C-alpha positions as CSV (number, residue, x, y, z in Angstrom):
1,M,114.4,121.7,128.0
2,A,113.9,123.0,124.5
3,G,116.4,125.9,125.1
4,L,118.9,123.5,126.7
5,L,118.7,121.2,123.7
6,T,119.2,124.2,121.3
7,D,122.3,125.3,123.3
8,L,123.6,121.7,123.4
9,Q,123.3,121.5,119.6
10,A,125.1,124.9,119.3
11,E,127.9,123.6,121.5
12,T,128.1,120.5,119.4
13,D,128.4,122.6,116.2
14,S,131.2,124.6,117.9
15,L,133.2,121.4,118.4
16,E,132.4,120.1,115.0
17,A,133.8,123.3,113.5
18,L,137.2,122.3,115.1
19,L,137.0,118.6,114.1
20,A,135.7,118.8,110.5
21,P,138.9,120.3,109.0
22,L,141.3,118.0,110.8
23,R,143.6,115.7,108.8
24,P,144.5,112.3,110.4
25,A,147.6,113.7,112.0
26,G,145.6,116.4,113.7
27,W,143.6,113.8,115.7
28,E,146.9,112.8,117.3
29,T,147.7,116.3,118.6
30,P,148.4,116.3,122.4
31,T,145.9,118.2,124.5
32,P,146.4,119.9,127.9
33,A,144.9,116.7,129.5
34,E,147.9,114.6,130.3
35,G,148.3,111.6,128.0
36,W,145.3,112.5,125.9
37,A,145.3,113.6,122.2
38,V,142.4,115.2,120.4
39,R,141.1,111.7,119.5
40,D,140.8,110.8,123.2
41,Q,138.7,113.9,123.9
42,V,136.3,112.9,121.1
43,S,136.2,109.2,122.0
44,H,135.4,110.2,125.6
45,L,132.4,112.3,124.4
46,A,131.2,109.6,122.1
47,W,131.4,106.8,124.7
48,F,129.6,108.9,127.3
49,D,127.0,110.1,124.8
50,D,126.1,106.4,124.2
51,A,126.0,105.9,127.9
52,A,123.8,108.9,128.4
53,A,121.3,107.7,125.8
54,L,121.2,104.3,127.5
55,A,120.7,106.0,130.9
56,V,117.6,107.8,129.6
57,T,116.1,104.9,127.6
58,D,117.1,101.9,129.7
59,P,118.1,102.9,133.2
60,D,118.6,99.3,134.3
61,G,120.8,98.6,131.3
62,F,122.9,101.7,132.2
63,L,123.4,100.6,135.8
64,A,124.7,97.3,134.5
65,L,127.0,99.1,132.2
66,A,128.2,101.5,135.0
67,A,129.0,98.5,137.2
68,R,131.5,97.1,134.8
69,T,133.0,100.4,133.5
70,G,136.7,101.1,134.1
71,S,138.4,104.4,134.3
72,V,138.2,107.1,131.7
73,D,141.8,106.5,130.8
74,D,141.0,102.8,130.2
75,L,138.1,103.8,127.9
76,A,140.3,106.2,126.0
77,E,143.0,103.5,125.5
78,A,140.4,101.0,124.2
79,S,139.4,103.4,121.4
80,R,142.9,104.4,120.2
81,G,142.9,101.9,117.4
82,L,139.9,103.5,115.6
83,P,140.8,105.4,112.4
84,P,139.9,109.1,112.7
85,E,137.0,108.9,110.2
86,E,135.4,106.1,112.2
87,L,136.0,107.9,115.4
88,H,134.4,111.0,114.0
89,A,131.4,109.1,112.7
90,W,131.0,107.4,116.1
91,F,130.9,110.8,117.8
92,R,128.3,112.1,115.3
93,T,126.1,109.1,115.6
94,A,126.3,108.9,119.4
95,R,125.6,112.6,119.8
96,A,122.6,112.3,117.4
97,R,121.3,109.3,119.4
98,S,121.6,111.1,122.7
99,L,119.9,114.3,121.4
100,E,117.0,112.1,120.2
101,A,116.7,110.5,123.7
102,F,116.9,113.9,125.4
103,A,114.1,115.3,123.3
104,A,111.6,113.0,125.1
105,L,113.1,113.6,128.6
106,G,111.2,115.5,131.2
107,S,113.0,118.3,132.9
108,R,112.4,116.7,136.4
109,T,112.7,113.1,135.4
110,R,115.5,111.4,137.5
111,V,118.3,109.9,135.4
112,P,121.0,107.6,136.8
113,W,124.6,108.5,136.2
114,F,128.1,107.7,137.4
115,G,127.7,110.2,140.3
116,P,124.4,111.0,141.9
117,A,121.2,110.7,139.8
118,M,120.2,114.0,138.1
119,S,117.1,115.7,136.9
120,G,116.6,115.7,133.2
121,A,117.5,119.4,133.0
122,S,120.7,118.9,134.9
123,F,121.6,115.8,132.9
124,V,121.4,117.6,129.6
125,T,123.3,120.5,131.1
126,A,126.0,118.1,132.1
127,R,126.4,116.9,128.5
128,L,126.6,120.6,127.4
129,M,129.3,121.2,130.1
130,E,131.3,118.1,129.0
131,T,131.1,119.2,125.3
132,W,132.3,122.7,126.1
133,A,135.1,121.5,128.4
134,H,136.5,118.8,126.1
135,G,136.0,121.2,123.2
136,Q,138.2,123.6,125.1
137,D,140.9,121.0,125.4
138,V,140.7,120.4,121.6
139,A,140.8,124.2,120.9
140,D,143.8,124.6,123.2
141,A,145.6,121.7,121.4
142,L,144.9,123.2,118.0
143,G,145.9,126.8,119.1
144,V,142.3,128.1,118.4
145,A,140.9,130.9,120.6
146,R,137.2,130.3,121.0
147,E,134.9,133.2,121.7
148,P,133.0,132.6,125.0
149,T,129.2,132.6,124.6
150,D,126.1,133.0,126.7
151,R,125.9,129.2,126.9
152,L,128.5,129.4,129.7
153,R,125.6,130.3,132.1
154,H,124.6,126.6,132.0
155,V,128.1,125.5,132.9
156,A,128.3,128.1,135.7
157,L,125.0,127.0,137.2
158,L,126.0,123.3,137.1
159,G,129.3,124.2,138.7
160,F,127.6,126.2,141.5
161,R,125.1,123.3,142.2
162,A,127.9,120.8,142.2
163,R,129.6,122.4,145.3
164,P,128.4,119.7,147.7
165,Y,129.7,117.0,145.3
166,S,133.1,118.7,145.1
167,F,133.6,118.0,148.8
168,A,131.8,114.6,148.9
169,A,133.9,113.2,146.0
170,R,137.0,113.8,148.2
171,G,135.4,112.5,151.4
172,L,135.5,116.0,152.9
173,P,132.8,117.7,154.9
174,Q,131.2,120.6,153.2
175,P,131.5,123.9,155.1
176,A,128.1,124.8,156.5
177,E,128.4,128.5,155.6
178,P,126.7,129.3,152.3
179,V,128.6,130.7,149.4
180,R,127.5,133.3,146.8
181,V,128.8,133.5,143.3
182,E,128.9,136.9,141.5
183,L,130.1,136.6,137.9
184,T,130.3,138.7,134.8
185,T,129.0,137.1,131.6
186,P,130.9,137.2,128.3
187,A,128.5,140.0,127.3
188,G,129.4,142.0,130.5
189,D,126.2,141.3,132.4
190,P,126.0,140.3,136.1
191,W,125.1,136.7,136.9
192,T,124.6,135.6,140.5
193,A,123.8,132.4,142.4
194,G,123.5,131.8,146.1
195,P,122.1,133.8,149.1
196,P,122.4,137.6,148.6
197,D,123.4,138.0,152.2
198,A,126.2,135.3,152.2
199,R,129.4,136.5,153.7
200,T,131.6,134.2,151.6
201,V,131.7,135.1,147.9
202,V,133.4,134.1,144.7
203,R,133.7,137.0,142.2
204,G,135.1,137.3,138.7
205,P,134.6,136.4,135.0
206,M,132.2,133.7,134.2
207,L,134.6,132.2,131.7
208,D,137.3,131.8,134.5
209,F,134.7,130.2,136.8
210,C,133.6,127.7,134.2
211,L,137.2,126.8,133.3
212,L,137.9,126.3,137.0
213,V,134.9,124.1,137.9
214,T,135.6,121.9,134.9
215,Q,139.3,121.8,136.0
216,R,140.7,123.3,132.8
217,V,142.7,125.9,134.7
218,H,144.4,126.4,138.1
219,L,142.9,128.9,140.5
220,S,146.1,130.9,140.5
221,D,145.7,131.5,136.7
222,T,142.2,133.0,136.9
223,A,140.9,136.5,137.8
224,L,138.6,135.0,140.4
225,E,138.5,136.5,143.8
226,T,137.3,134.8,147.0
227,A,136.0,136.3,150.2
228,G,136.0,133.9,153.1
229,E,137.6,130.5,153.7
230,P,134.6,128.4,152.6
231,A,134.7,130.1,149.2
232,R,138.5,129.5,148.9
233,A,138.2,125.9,150.0
234,W,135.6,125.2,147.4
235,M,137.5,126.9,144.6
236,E,140.5,124.8,145.3
237,I,138.6,121.5,144.7
238,A,135.7,122.6,142.6
239,Q,134.4,119.9,140.2
240,A,131.3,120.1,138.0
241,F,131.7,116.6,136.5
242,A,130.8,113.2,137.9
243,G,133.3,110.6,138.9
244,P,136.3,110.4,141.2
245,P,138.2,113.6,142.1
246,G,139.9,115.1,139.0
247,K,143.6,115.8,138.8
248,G,143.1,119.5,137.9
249,R,145.7,121.5,136.0
250,P,149.0,122.7,137.3
251,P,149.7,126.5,137.5
252,R,151.0,127.8,134.3
253,S,154.0,129.3,136.1
254,G,154.8,125.9,137.5
């Protein structure tokens, strides 16, 4: 957990490096997420950081909140009247509050969320994944190329473990055949998950896998390779985040 929290703080700092220099107009820059500007990416993180802190410290209070929560687009719309400085302060405060709550969280403690309940370790990993993914949208909007880091291994592991959820969220049966993932880290090292004797495999750069499972890129725009129909079927709907099925991104050529 200590290592996860360190990496979550580092991912937060990476996003802050993009936000700190922004003038008010920069917060209105459209991002690759349809209808969302930079401000919407940040308000999304702030709102769910507050929800995450509540889920850890007051599970019953969180469940009551979840029952009356609308769509992510509704939440973004509700925050669009905030001046950028107030929005930025909200994100900083909400992130600090969530990090404080996570520091007392056991790695195996079950935490309720909008999808299935998660272990403490998976819960913190999910916040790191969200920070990285929405930070990628901000970077793309601002035309900034971010250097991929070893922190992507957390996103990759969460994406691998979310395979059953990717099918369940769409009401689809998960193929019974196991799938192995063989990726190359940003440093050039091998990273694997899944049975070593699996006949169906996903291979390629870890960055591409993470972009795909967070639905920041279309499969056709990655260097990922699949062997076996179960692997291909998963990659076409992969979703590492909770909630209803995501829209994904259209092919760049389209």
